[in-house]
Each structure stands twice: as C-alpha cells, then as structure tokens.
N, C-alpha and C positions, 0 to 999 in steps of 0.2 A: 068705195075702195076697188081698185081694179082688178084685174084677174090674175097678173103676175103676182101683186101684193100679197093677195088672199092666200096662193101658192106657196110664196116664200113663208108665210107665217105658219102654214101647216106643217111646211117642212122645218121649221125651227123646233116646233111643239112635237115634232116625232122624234127630232135628233135627242130634246131633252129627255123624252122618256126613255130611248134607248140607253141615254149616258146613265139615267137613274137606275134601271134595271143593271147595268153593271157595276156601278157602284154598291148596290146592295148585295148582289151575288158574287161577285169576284173576290178575290184573296186580298182583304185590306191592309195585311201586313206588307204587302210588296207594292202597294198603290204608288206610295212616295217616291219608292226609288224607280218605279216604270215611268212615273210623270217625269222626274228628273232627268232619266236618260232620252226621253223624248223631247225636253225641253232643250237639253243639250244638243241633239242631233238636229233639232231644227234653227238652233242658232249658230251652231259651228260644227264642223267634221267631228264625229266620234272617233278621238285618237286612242289609242292603245293604252297611254297612261290612265286617260279617264275609265276605261273598261275595268284594267286592274284596281284602280281605287275603289270601282264600284263592287268588284268580287271580293276584295278584302275586307269592305265594311260588312257585306253578307256573311262573312267567315267560310267563304267557298275557296278552301286552300286549294282544291284539286284545279278548279277553273282558274285561279292564279297561276298556279304551275303553267299549265297550257298556254296562259298567255305570256308570262315569260321565255316560253320556249319558243313561242312563234313571232315573238318581238325581241329580241336579244338585246336591242339598242334602247330599251327602257331604261332610264337612267334611275339608278335606287339612291334616291336623296335620303337625307337623315330623316325625315318627316315619313317617307314612304317606308324606310325600314323599320320606325317605329309603328306604323300602321300593320306592317307585317308581323311583328311580334305580336302586338295587340291581338290580331285575327287569330294567332296561334293559342292564344292565353283562352280567348274566349271558345274557341274549339274544342280544345282540351278540357276545359270546365263544362263545356257542354256535355261531352262525352262521360266525364267522370261523375257528374252530378245526377245524371240520368233523368233528363228531361222527356225520356221516352216511358211508355208504361210498364216496358218490360225491364225496367231498373231493379238493382238488387243491393240489399246492404251487405257490406262485407265486414269480417271482424274487425278492419282498422277503423272504423267507423265513418268511412267514406260511402257514398251512396254512387254506386257505378251504373251505368248504363250496361246493354249487354255487350259482351266482350268484343264483337264485332266494331261496336261504335268507339271503342276505347283505341282498337288495333287500326282501324281506318284514319283515326285523329292523328295517331301518331307516325303513321306512315306517310300521311300527306305532308305533314310537318318535316320529318325526315328527308322525304324529297325534295321538297321546297329548300332547306338547309343546302341540300348538296348541288341543288341547280344553280342557287345563287353562287356557292363556290365556283362552279364550273363557269360560270359566267363572268367570272373575276369580281363579284361583288363582295364576298366574303374571301378574300385572298388568304386569310391566316386559321380559318374555320377548318380544325383537322389537320393543322401543320405540326403537330406532335405526335400524331396517333402511329407513326411508325416508329417511334423512339422507343428501344427496349426500355421498359420503365422498371425492370427490377432482374436484370441479368446477372447471373452469378449465384452468390450466397442467399441462404433464406434468411441469413442474421446478418442485419445491418446495424453494426455499432456506430456510436457519435464518430469515432476516427475516420471510419470507411464513410460516412455521411459528409464528413468536413470535406475529404479528399475528393470526392465525387462532386459535391456543389461549388466548392472552393471557399467556403464560408464558415467563419466560427461558429460554434453552438449557441453563443449569445445572439448572434444574429439570427438563429431560427428560434429563440425562446421569447414569447409573448413577455412585454414589459408588465411586470406588477403594477396594479392600480390597486388605490384603496377607496375607490369609489363607494363601495357598500360599507366599509368602515365608518368612513366620513358622513356618508350619509344618516346611518345607525347613530352616530355622536351628535349631529345637529338635531335629528328629530328627537333625542333624548333630552339635550339642552332646551329645545324649545317646548318640550312638555314639562320640564321642570319649571320653567319661568311661568309658564300657564297655571301650574299647579300651585305657585308661591304667590302670585298677584291674585288669583279666583279663589283660593282656599280647595279647589277639588283634589282629592286625594289621588297622588300620582298613580298609585297602582289601578285606580280606574281608568286614567288616562292610557297607561299601558296598555291595559287589557283592551280598551277600545281600538287603540291602533291596530294591535295584533288582530281583533276581530275583522278590522276593516281591510286588512291585506289579505286574509283568509276568503273574505267575501269578493275582492276582488280578483283574488287566483280563481275562484269557482266560478264568477260570472263572466269576468271579461279577460280571463288568460293573464293576469298581470299587466294590463294594459294601462291602467291608472296610475300603478307604482313606476311603470317606464316612462311614463310620460313625465312625471316627477322627476327622473333620473336625467332624462334628457334635457329638463328645464334647467335644472340646477349645474348638471354635468353636461354640457354641450357636447364635449369630446366621447361620450359614450355613443351619440349617434353617429359620429365617424369611425367608431370601432366597428359597429355593426355594419355600415355601408361597405368598409374595407373587406370585414369579414365574407360578408356575401359576395363582394366583388371577386375574390379570390376564388369562390365556387364557380361563377359565373365564367370567368376567364381560362380557368383549368378544363371546365368541362368543353368551353370553345375550342380551346386549342387541341384537345383530344380527340375533335369530331364528334361531340356528344350534345345533339340538340336541345337546347336551355328552353323549358316549356313557360317558366314563368318565375318571378321574385317578388318576394312581398318583404319590406325594410321594418315592418313594426308589427305589435301585436294586434293594435286596431287594424291594419291592413290585412292581417291574417283573419279575423274574425269577420270581414266583410267578403273574405275569397271562400267560395263554398269548398275549395279542395283542401283548406286547411282549418276551418273555423271549428272542426270537431275533435282537432287535434290541439297538445299544449305547444304550440308555435308561437313564438315570436318575431322571428324572421324565418326566412327560407328561402332556399333556390330548389328550384323542380329541375333536374335534367334527366334524359332518357338515354339509354344504351341500349340500342338493338340487339346488339351480340349478345351482352349479357341476359337479356330476355329470354332471347331463343335458347341459349345453354341451360338456363332455367328449367324452362318448359321441357327441355330434353333431359333433365336430372343429371348434367354434366357441364361442371363448370370450371372452366381453365384458370390456372393461375395468373396469367395476363388479364383477365376479365376483373378478378379480385384486384388485382393491383392497380388497375385501371381506376376500377371504383374506390379504392382506398386514397389515391393520389386526389380524386376531387374532393373526396370528405376532407382531408387533412389540409386542403388549399385554404380553407378558411383562416384556420388557426396560424398556418403561415403567413397570410396575408396581413394579419394583424402584428 
C-alpha cells in the first residue's frame, strides 16, 4: 500500500470517529432538521420559503415572523397557511400543557406552563396574525374590529334586532331537529325486537343501555354516542361544523387570533387543551385587549360585547 493510500485511510478513520462523537454528544432531536437544511443547501440555494417552512415545522413563531418581515414577497399558499395554523396550535398546546418542569395545575383542570410561556406563545401568535394582515395575506382579519357592536340601548328587543340586521327573527332562530328523539325511539324499538326474539327482559336491556351511556360520558366524554349520531344522522356533523365555523369566522373578522378548533369529542380527547374538559367541539380564540383588562380588573362594555358576539356566532351560524 502506497503512502498516500495509508494517509487517506487514516483520514477516513479520523473523520468517522469525529462524526460518531458528534452524533453521540449532539442534540439528536434537531439532527434531522440540520441534515435536511444542509442537504438542501448542497443541492440548491436555500430560499426564504424553505427557511420559513423549517421554522414552522419547529413551531418557532418568532423566527417565522422575522422571516416574513425580511421577505414580504413570500407567497402564503393554502398549504403554507395550514402550516402556520398548525404551528400556532402546537405552540399554544406546548405552553398550556406545561412541558416545562415549572408547570402548574389550575382550577379549570388544564396544566399550564409558567405564565411567561403562555404569554409569549400568544404574543407571537398575535404578532404573526397582524403581520400577515399587514402583508395583505389575511385581508379580512380584523375587518369588523372598528364596527360599533352595541352602540345605543343596553336592551336589544327582537324588533330592534330585526331593524339592525334586516332579517326576520325566524332567520335567526335555529331550526328544530328531532335527532335525539328519533334516535331514542329507534333504540327503544331495536331493544324491543331484541327482547322479543331473545327472551331477554326489556328492563335489563334498557338498564344496560343507560349504563353504557353513563360509562361513555364518564370515560370518553360521550364520544361513542356522538359517533353513533353522526353515523345514523350525517346532518349532525354538518351542524357541528357550521357552529364552529361561525365562532371561527366572527373571531377572525373581529381581529381575534384563533388558536385552534376541534370538531368532535374524539378530537377533543386527543387535544391536551380540552381532554380534561367536557368538550365535544370547540373553537379557541384569544382576545389580548380583554386579557389586559381582566388583569387590570377593569373590563369595558365593548370587550364584553365583542366576546358575546363570538360566543353567539355559533348558534347564529346554525
């Protein structure tokens, strides 16, 4: 073996040892991202879109905001906006569920990190929303925030509501549905058939059904029952989607950043923000003005009106 071959072999062994040392001592959780960025920089120039996508994947909202500011020409595609919203959800969940050692349990059953974690995550989220609005990506965000929600009388009668909205009260009243009544009647009929052909006492079947519903409510927050309703009555899911879309849309128009949305009890069970609450569907939004007023123990009527409008938007959407 020639001298230069021996030198090359020693160099390879040395590099392999150093690489193994880096792999064993370095932060393995970020290794794949580092490798991906390095590969991207070797194969093609690292464009701002790639940098932004990597920050969103890491839930680094502050870095994503800076990338948007320095590169306003970045296109906010539907897929990239979905990545922004997913990063917002993950960031808020991490702050609320207290992955840090100094997390505390509050009276509402949720585990929170320290207050600075939640405040930082929500401030970054609010900044991202407002920046995207300034860049004309979210042109309707906050489009109705200057609208006088409840100017005039404190008492709003149906006639006043009709005059203001231009709609009849019938249009603002949710349509009555007999879903639960029909489901109960169908279940009772089915149990009657089972009792008739099997000889099992009907009272035993009814008691077992009630027990099953109670267990479902206790352990899965009614997720099994909700799944049956959706299976036999597909319109029920549409109703839920309309309801949450109403909350989402009105909060968006009022300039309140939306943190997340769940559309079923199963989703709520898997979401650490809602798993300990009795939630079958929910939309979480953030009002920085209301939060500041609550901290100062002075809440204005406009903040209460704004909050009430978002809360009532669900039933209005139905």
